[in-house]
C-alpha positions in Angstrom: 4.0 19.2 19.7 6.3 16.2 18.9 4.7 13.1 17.3 4.3 10.2 19.0 6.2 7.0 16.8 2.4 5.9 15.4 1.2 9.4 14.6 4.7 9.0 12.1 4.4 6.3 10.3 0.8 7.0 9.3 2.3 10.4 8.0 5.1 8.6 6.9 2.2 6.3 5.1 0.4 9.3 3.5 2.9 11.0 2.2 4.3 8.0 1.1 0.5 7.4 -1.0 0.3 11.4 -2.0 4.4 11.2 -3.8 2.8 8.5 -5.3 -0.7 9.3 -6.6 0.2 13.3 -7.4 -2.2 16.1 -7.7 -4.8 13.0 -8.6 -5.2 11.7 -5.1 -5.2 8.2 -7.0 -2.7 6.0 -8.2 -2.8 4.4 -12.0 -2.0 1.1 -12.4 2.2 2.2 -13.6 2.2 4.4 -9.7 0.6 1.1 -7.6 3.5 -0.8 -9.6 6.6 1.8 -8.6 5.2 1.7 -5.5 5.2 -1.5 -4.5 8.7 -2.3 -6.5 10.0 0.5 -4.4 8.3 1.0 -1.4 7.1 -3.2 -0.8 9.6 -5.1 -2.3 9.5 -8.4 -0.5 5.6 -8.2 -1.4 6.5 -8.6 -4.6 8.0 -11.7 -4.2 4.9 -13.1 -2.3 2.3 -11.9 -5.2 2.4 -13.5 -8.5 0.7 -10.9 -10.0 0.5 -7.1 -9.3 -2.0 -6.5 -12.0 -4.3 -9.1 -10.5 -4.0 -7.2 -6.9 -4.3 -3.9 -8.0 -8.2 -5.0 -9.0 -8.2 -7.0 -6.2 -7.5 -3.5 -3.9 -9.6 -1.3 -6.3 -13.2 -2.0 -5.1 -14.3 0.8 -7.6 -13.5 -0.9 -10.5 -12.1 2.5 -12.2 -8.5 1.5 -12.3 -7.3 3.5 -10.4 -6.0 3.5 -6.2 -7.8 6.2 -3.8 -6.2 6.2 -0.4 -8.9 4.2 1.1 -8.3 1.3 -1.1 -3.9 1.9 -0.5 -5.5 2.0 2.9 -6.7 -2.0 2.7 -2.7 -2.6 0.7 -1.5 -1.3 4.2 -3.8 -3.7 6.2 -2.8 -6.5 4.6 0.9 -5.7 4.9 1.1 -5.3 8.3 -1.2 -8.6 8.3 1.7 -10.3 7.0 4.1 -9.2 9.3 2.4 -9.9 12.5 1.8 -13.5 11.3 5.9 -13.3 10.6 6.5 -12.1 14.0 4.3 -14.1 15.6 4.5 -17.3 13.4 1.5 -18.1 13.2 -0.6 -18.5 9.6 
């Protein structure tokens, strides 16, 4: 069965996380920085400090990003894109 566009997008989000997180299943600050710089370059321009953003996303304060914490970042990115598309602040 062929995936829908939304299913493909979700699969891409998951595989991108897994490719950056590696076998540990979570991202270190260096892995997070590499992901953002490579895959979200416009986000780098909007965030003064990636370290602060990582700390904000790291809900359980283990200095790593688990998938649920990464998913929160994707939600923030989606909201920002929607605001840009609709012109809302």
